[in-house]
C-alpha positions, 0 to 999 in steps of 0.5 A: 454540514448536512447535504440536501437531496439535490446535492446527493443526486448531483454527486450520484450523477457525477460518480456514475458519469465518471465510472467511479465506485465507492464504498459506504465509508469512502462515499461518507468521507466524500460527502463530508468534504463536499459539505466543507468546501463545495460542489466537486468537479472532475480533473479540473485544472483549478482555474483559480477556484476558491472552493470545491472538491477536485476529483482526479481519475488519471495521474497527471504528468510531471509538468501537468501535475505542476500546473495543477498544484499551482492552481490550487489554493486553501479552499480547494480539496483533492480526492483521488479515488484510485490512490494505489496507483503510483502514478499519483505519488508525485502529485501527492508529494506536493500536496498536504496529505490529509487522510486516506480511506481503505478499500470497501470491497467490491462496492469500492475496490480502491483506496481513496486518498484526499488532501489539499493545501495546508491545515489552516481550514481545519485547524480553525474549524476544529475549535468548534468541535463538540466531541471531545476525546479523553486523553490517556497516558502511562509511564513505567511504575517506579519512574519519575512522575514529574512529567506525568504531574506536568501533562495533567496540569496542562490538560486542566487548562482545556478541561479535558478528561484524562487517565494517566497512570503508572503500569508495571513493566518488564524493564523498570525505566522503559516500556515495551510496545505490548505493555503500551498496546494492552494499556490502550486496549484496557482503556478502550474497555474502560471508557466510551469516548474516543481516545487520544494517547499522548506520551507522558513526556508531552505537554499540550499548548492547545486543545487536541480536537482536529481528530475528533472534528474530522470524525475519523477512525484512527489519527496519527503522525507520520514522521518524515512523512512515512514513519508511523509514530506511536507517540500520539494515537487517536482512536475513534469509537468505531469497530474499525479502530478497535480492529486496528488496536487488537491488531496491534496488541497482538502483533506486539505480544507476538513480537515484543522486541521489535519497535512500536512504530513498525508493529503500528505500521503492520497493524494499520496496513493489515487493517486497512486492507481488510476494512475501509479504515478512515485514517488521518495523518495528523500535522507536524504540530501534533508531534513537534519537538523542542527546538522545532521552528514551529514549536511556538505554534504546537498543539502537542510538544514533546520534551525531546530535542529536534532531529531529522533522523528516523525514529525506528532503529532498523534502516532495512524497514525504511527501504520496504515502507518509505515509498508507499507510506509517503504516498499513503498506500498500504502496499509495498514498494511494487504493485502485485496481483494476486490470482488463484488457479486450479492448475498444477504447477510447481513453480510460479507463473509470470504474468506480463501485462502489455500496453498498460502505459498506453491505457488510462488508469480506469481502464486498466482497473476495469479490465483487471477482473475480466483479464484474471478470469481469462487468464484463469480459464487458460491455466485450467486448460493447461495440460499437466505435461505442459510447460512454457519457455519464454526467452526475451532479449532485454532491449529487444522486448517489444520486437519479440511480441508476437513472433511465435513459432510452432516446433515440430514434435520431438522424436522422443515425445509420443504425446502426439500433435495435441501436446506440441508446445508453443514457444515465444522466440526472442531475437537472442543474438549470438556474439557473432551476430546470428540468431540461435535456431528455435528450441525443440519442443520440451520433452519428459525427462524420463523419455529424454532422447539426447544425442550421444555427445550430451551428458548421459545424466538425466536433466533435472532441477539439480543439474540444470544450468541458470539459463535453463531455469530462467527460461522455464517460467512454469512447469508441472510438478508431474513431469518436468521438462527441459529444452535442448538446443541443436547447437554445438555440444560445447554450447549446449544449454540444458 
């Protein structure tokens, strides 16, 4: 459904009023949803709406997410323009995940997630799709071809073009990931229509037209809502889909012993972080197994017994990717911020962002660029001899904010007042209940003037205690420094 000029203007006005920036691919997906569901609104509670697109800017709390979910119906679609925020994960777990669109650079710097209530609306409309994919499949040469004949016979009922062939494999009875990826790349170069790879042991109960109807770059199923399966893989005729395919093929050739689903996951994550990959997460009907409750309504039925176990053999990979993939995010379990600076530092620099929970998601995302620039300017002004020592007591972290004390220069430090170090002293409490005295300034290890009761060995990274290593967050490689405390000799920490 094509949108009118007035609808385009209304959508532009709505996005500007909410401060939302979308790239061309994300904007195209949103316009398609508006054409399917109706006019969009911001942060609506639903109020029994029968159609429309609801755009969420802020992650709702648990109770608010529950009320929001109960107010929805199959005639509503939910769009989250900044879906990499883990605060939306709870709401996503209650909705049906339709797809994601990767970041689009400065025009659309965030991932966009879209979902709703069930697939019934799209499954019904997909039968009218004019674009029909070519079904491709392969099996080891010399293996039993009975399954291939059955798959070809099921495709003839729906008048779908197909290409099924035996391929040479290193192991006679099974295929490796790089062999399947090379086959897919060869089919990509040979044909010009969209490709839908289906395992040779599968049979089609209905025409698989949902991916081509949605007009996406890539479509696949996430087993147990997180594990990417390579048994069914749709590739649209786009440059972004080709980029994913080539990344998968290169990873498979470099790591032939790793399971195909893990490599497909990494190829998808890599491609989505570089280009706005429009991905659709296929419903379970495209990955049904024999014995499933919905096997009679399946579109693609695999000749495998039903199970709830993971497809891949490595449980460690599940711990890394499960949480993010269930929420449709490309990142790992935690969110990281990468910055570059010209400051000469040997170790890492800890960046603490405070008052984030009290700010809305849009303000945090909007202030990130200016915050990065301010931090980089501070790092460039950092002296080569400088170091930052931070000690925060765990449960007194909030009380420690702002309690800064400028210590007098150490007698052995000849750098002058301009090189005095600042410390953030937290209320580290001794067992006796008294606060520790403030640490002395950091001094150069080559000019370390400690009392005679201290060990004569110069303080360096090899004999530094774990407490000293944890206290020093960033040091310059040209002049390492350590902090000495004026406590009893038996309790001195280096």
